C-alpha positions as CSV (number, residue, x, y, z in Angstrom):
1,M,-2.9,12.4,13.6
2,E,-0.3,13.2,16.1
3,T,2.3,10.6,16.9
4,S,5.7,10.5,19.0
5,L,8.6,7.8,19.1
6,R,9.7,6.3,22.4
7,S,12.7,4.3,23.1
8,C,12.4,0.8,22.3
9,G,16.2,-0.3,22.0
10,R,16.7,-0.4,18.3
11,S,19.1,1.9,16.3
12,H,16.6,4.7,15.7
13,C,15.6,5.0,19.5
14,P,19.0,4.6,21.7
15,P,18.4,2.5,24.8
16,G,17.8,4.4,28.0
17,A,16.4,7.4,25.9
18,V,13.2,9.2,27.1
19,P,10.7,11.0,24.8
20,P,12.6,14.5,25.1
21,G,15.8,13.0,24.1
22,C,14.9,11.4,20.7
23,T,16.1,13.0,17.5
24,V,12.6,13.1,16.1
25,R,9.9,13.2,18.8
26,L,6.6,14.7,17.1
27,T,5.3,14.2,13.7
28,Q,2.0,15.7,12.5
29,L,0.5,13.8,9.7
30,Q,-3.1,14.9,8.2
31,A,-5.7,13.2,6.3
32,V,-4.4,10.7,3.7
33,R,-0.9,10.6,5.3
34,S,-2.3,9.3,8.7
35,T,-4.0,6.6,7.3
36,L,-0.4,5.0,7.1
37,L,-1.5,3.6,10.9
38,I,-4.6,1.3,9.2
39,P,-2.5,-1.2,7.4
40,L,0.0,-1.4,10.7
41,V,-2.9,-2.2,12.9
42,A,-4.4,-4.6,10.8
43,R,-1.1,-6.3,10.3
44,A,-0.1,-6.3,13.9
45,Y,-3.4,-7.3,15.5
46,G,-5.7,-8.4,12.6
47,A,-5.1,-12.1,13.1
48,R,-6.8,-12.0,16.4
49,C,-9.8,-11.7,14.4
50,Y,-9.1,-13.4,11.2
51,P,-6.3,-16.0,12.1
52,W,-6.4,-17.5,8.9
53,L,-5.4,-14.4,7.1
54,D,-2.3,-13.8,9.3
55,C,0.5,-12.2,7.0
56,H,3.0,-12.6,9.8
57,D,4.2,-9.0,9.4
58,A,7.6,-8.9,11.4
59,D,7.5,-5.1,11.9
60,A,4.0,-3.8,12.4
61,A,3.6,-4.6,16.2
62,H,7.0,-3.2,16.7
63,L,6.4,0.1,14.9
64,L,3.1,0.4,16.4
65,G,4.9,0.0,19.9
66,C,7.5,2.9,18.7
67,L,4.7,5.5,17.5
68,Q,2.7,6.7,20.8
69,T,-0.6,6.9,19.2
70,E,-4.1,5.7,19.9
71,V,-4.9,2.8,17.8
72,A,-8.1,1.4,19.8
73,P,-10.7,2.9,17.3
74,L,-9.1,1.4,14.4
75,L,-9.3,-1.9,16.1
76,Q,-13.0,-1.7,15.6
77,D,-13.2,-1.6,12.1
78,R,-13.2,-5.2,11.3
79,L,-14.0,-4.8,7.9
80,V,-11.0,-2.6,7.0
81,M,-8.7,-5.1,9.0
82,L,-10.0,-8.0,6.6
83,N,-9.6,-5.9,3.6
84,V,-5.8,-5.2,4.5
85,L,-5.0,-8.7,5.6
86,W,-6.8,-10.3,2.4
87,R,-4.9,-7.6,0.2
88,T,-1.7,-8.3,1.9
89,L,-1.9,-12.1,1.3
90,V,-2.6,-11.4,-2.5
91,L,0.2,-9.0,-3.2
92,K,2.3,-11.4,-1.5
93,A,1.5,-14.3,-3.9
94,W,1.6,-12.0,-6.8
95,G,4.9,-10.5,-5.7
96,Q,6.6,-14.0,-4.9
97,A,5.4,-15.3,-8.3
98,F,7.0,-12.2,-10.2
99,F,10.4,-12.4,-8.5
100,A,10.5,-16.2,-9.2
101,R,10.4,-15.2,-12.8
102,H,12.6,-12.2,-12.4
103,P,15.0,-12.8,-9.5
104,H,17.1,-9.9,-10.1
105,A,14.6,-7.6,-10.9
106,A,13.7,-4.3,-8.7
107,G,10.3,-3.7,-6.7
108,V,8.9,-0.3,-5.7
109,S,6.2,0.6,-3.2
110,L,4.5,3.7,-4.3
111,G,2.9,5.5,-1.1
112,C,4.4,3.1,1.2
113,G,3.8,4.8,4.5
114,L,5.2,2.6,7.3
115,S,4.6,-0.7,5.3
116,N,7.6,-2.9,4.7
117,P,6.4,-5.4,1.9
118,F,10.1,-6.3,1.0
119,Q,10.1,-8.6,4.3
120,W,7.8,-11.1,2.2
121,L,9.6,-10.5,-1.2
122,D,13.4,-10.3,-0.4
123,N,14.9,-13.3,-2.4
124,G,18.4,-11.9,-1.4
125,R,19.0,-10.8,-5.0
126,N,16.5,-8.4,-5.8
127,R,16.2,-4.7,-4.8
128,W,13.5,-2.4,-3.2
129,L,12.6,1.1,-3.2
130,D,9.9,2.7,-0.9
131,A,8.6,5.9,-1.7
132,D,6.6,8.5,0.1
133,L,5.7,11.9,0.7
134,P,8.6,14.0,2.3
135,E,6.9,14.1,6.0
136,V,6.1,10.5,5.6
137,L,9.8,9.7,4.7
138,A,11.0,11.7,7.8
139,L,9.1,9.2,10.2
140,R,10.0,6.3,8.2
141,E,13.7,7.0,7.9
142,Q,13.7,6.8,11.8
143,L,11.6,3.7,12.1
144,L,12.6,1.6,9.0
145,P,16.1,3.0,7.7
146,E,17.8,1.8,4.7
147,Q,19.4,-1.7,5.0
148,G,22.0,-3.7,3.3
149,G,22.1,-1.6,0.1
150,R,19.3,-3.1,-1.5
151,R,16.3,-1.4,0.3
152,H,16.1,2.6,-0.1
153,N,13.8,4.9,0.7
154,A,12.6,8.0,-1.6
155,S,10.6,11.1,-1.3
156,I,7.8,11.4,-3.9
157,D,4.5,13.1,-4.3
158,M,2.0,10.9,-6.3
159,A,-0.2,13.8,-7.0
160,R,2.2,15.2,-9.5
161,D,3.4,14.1,-12.8
162,G,6.9,13.2,-13.5
163,W,7.3,10.5,-10.5
164,W,8.9,8.2,-12.8
165,D,12.1,10.6,-13.3
166,A,12.0,11.8,-9.9
167,L,12.5,8.3,-8.5
168,E,15.2,7.4,-11.1
169,L,13.1,4.2,-12.0
170,D,15.2,3.7,-15.4
171,R,18.0,3.7,-13.7
172,L,16.8,1.2,-10.8
173,A,15.2,-1.0,-13.4
174,A,18.4,-1.3,-15.6
175,G,16.3,-2.2,-18.5
176,G,14.6,-4.9,-17.1
177,P,10.9,-5.4,-15.7
178,L,10.0,-3.6,-12.6
179,W,7.3,-4.8,-9.8
180,L,5.6,-1.9,-8.6
181,L,2.8,-1.9,-5.6
182,C,0.4,1.0,-5.0
183,E,-1.6,0.0,-2.1
184,G,-4.2,2.0,-0.2
185,V,-3.4,5.0,-2.2
186,L,-5.2,5.5,-5.4
187,M,-8.6,5.6,-4.0
188,Y,-7.5,9.0,-2.3
189,L,-6.5,10.6,-5.5
190,P,-8.8,12.4,-8.1
191,P,-9.6,10.2,-11.1
192,E,-7.5,12.3,-13.5
193,R,-4.4,11.7,-11.3
194,V,-5.0,7.8,-11.2
195,R,-5.4,8.0,-15.1
196,A,-2.1,9.9,-15.4
197,L,-0.3,7.6,-13.2
198,L,-1.4,4.6,-14.9
199,A,-0.1,6.2,-18.4
200,E,2.9,7.0,-17.0
201,F,3.5,3.4,-15.9
202,A,2.4,2.3,-19.2
203,E,4.7,4.8,-21.2
204,R,7.6,4.2,-19.3
205,A,7.9,0.7,-17.8
206,A,9.9,-2.0,-19.7
207,P,7.7,-5.0,-21.2
208,G,7.0,-7.5,-18.4
209,S,6.7,-4.9,-15.7
210,V,3.9,-5.4,-13.2
211,L,1.7,-2.7,-11.3
212,V,-0.2,-4.2,-8.2
213,L,-3.2,-2.0,-6.9
214,D,-6.0,-2.2,-5.0
215,A,-9.6,-0.3,-6.0
216,I,-13.0,0.4,-4.5
217,S,-16.0,0.6,-6.5
218,H,-17.2,4.0,-7.7
219,R,-20.0,3.7,-5.2
220,G,-17.7,4.2,-2.2
221,I,-16.5,7.9,-3.4
222,G,-17.3,10.3,-0.9
223,Q,-18.4,8.0,1.6
224,A,-15.1,7.8,3.9
225,R,-17.1,9.2,6.6
226,H,-18.8,6.0,7.0
227,S,-15.7,4.0,7.8
228,P,-14.4,4.0,11.6
229,S,-11.0,4.1,10.5
230,V,-10.7,6.4,7.5
231,G,-13.4,8.7,8.6
232,P,-11.7,10.3,11.6
233,S,-8.5,10.9,9.8
234,G,-10.5,13.4,7.3
235,A,-9.4,11.5,4.2
236,E,-11.7,11.0,1.4
237,F,-12.5,8.3,-1.2
238,R,-12.1,10.3,-4.7
239,W,-11.6,7.4,-7.2
240,G,-13.3,4.3,-7.7
241,L,-13.8,1.7,-10.7
242,Q,-16.9,2.4,-12.8
243,H,-16.3,-0.9,-14.3
244,S,-13.9,-3.6,-14.0
245,D,-12.1,-2.9,-17.6
246,E,-11.5,0.7,-16.9
247,L,-8.1,0.1,-15.9
248,L,-7.0,-1.2,-19.3
249,Q,-8.4,1.9,-21.0
250,A,-6.0,4.2,-19.5
251,H,-3.2,3.2,-22.1
252,P,-3.0,0.9,-25.3
253,R,-0.1,-0.8,-23.7
254,L,-1.9,-1.9,-20.6
255,R,-2.8,-5.6,-20.2
256,L,-4.1,-7.9,-17.3
257,W,-1.0,-9.7,-15.6
258,C,-3.4,-12.0,-13.9
259,P,-7.2,-12.0,-13.0
260,A,-8.3,-9.4,-10.7
261,R,-9.2,-10.8,-7.2
262,S,-12.3,-9.7,-5.3
263,V,-12.6,-9.6,-1.5
264,A,-15.7,-11.5,-2.1
265,E,-13.6,-14.4,-1.9
266,C,-13.2,-14.0,1.8
267,Y,-16.9,-14.8,2.2
268,G,-17.3,-18.0,0.4
269,V,-20.6,-18.7,-1.7
270,F,-22.6,-15.9,0.3
271,G,-19.8,-13.3,-0.7
272,W,-20.0,-14.2,-4.6
273,A,-23.6,-14.3,-4.4
274,A,-23.8,-11.2,-2.9
275,E,-21.4,-9.6,-5.5
276,A,-23.1,-11.2,-8.4
277,W,-26.5,-9.4,-7.1
278,S,-24.8,-6.0,-6.3
279,L,-22.5,-5.6,-9.6
280,P,-25.4,-3.8,-11.8
281,W,-25.3,-1.4,-9.1
282,S,-21.8,-1.2,-8.2
283,G,-20.3,-1.6,-11.4
284,A,-17.1,-3.1,-10.0
285,P,-16.4,-5.2,-7.0
286,L,-16.5,-3.0,-3.7
287,Y,-13.0,-3.7,-3.2
288,S,-10.8,-5.8,-5.5
289,M,-7.1,-6.4,-6.3
290,H,-5.6,-5.7,-9.8
291,A,-2.0,-6.4,-11.6
292,L,-1.4,-4.6,-14.7
293,R,1.6,-5.5,-17.0
294,V,3.1,-3.6,-19.9
């Protein structure tokens, strides 16, 4: 994916600047990294198709206006737009419930891309850390710089061990629970890396900490080419759930924070009936949200 920034009047793009004059003009983001456009497009324009799922993202449309890249193909993937909007409403509800109980806790978005979930979860007292690969952070710091001392950006590679210490999460948590979000990330990692990430969270997080993640069924592994939005990026689905209880098997400390949610709920009775019929084959919902606690 090739993108460039243009003048928009905000601090990262000075008034009157033309493309050659900006500090960062061109960024190459390949494969999984390029999928960061998908949630932006869904949150900026998806409500045109699904107004009842509008998440009211204050940044997505603006960021797409700054990125000079073609988004028309992504608008054709109605299924993925619905998935993103639905998961956004779920993570908002779960995050707001967590911070209502722990108003001074910190939140972390792992593999954040250019999303800004803190816009929905900022209660004026909590803190937030957005983390992604260095090349993504270089773009993010131009478009979504740190603000107010309570939201920070950090570089991390989720494909390696030691991410907890690299992000200094013990210091961020200060002995209390953390709320971690990992959306649109794990399905692109190999199964052993997913298990390692879950185990590191379980071993290091304080009691009461919550990890929110999304998952596909294992039947989707290797099928990214059939997605109009993911396929052209070259990214591939490498992990999916064999069965719904698989996540808890990654470590003895893991428990469910609340019941899992399936995107089937967006389709009403028809969706639930189709899922019940397909579960013996799929093993787990085709797309679902999960919240694990320590």
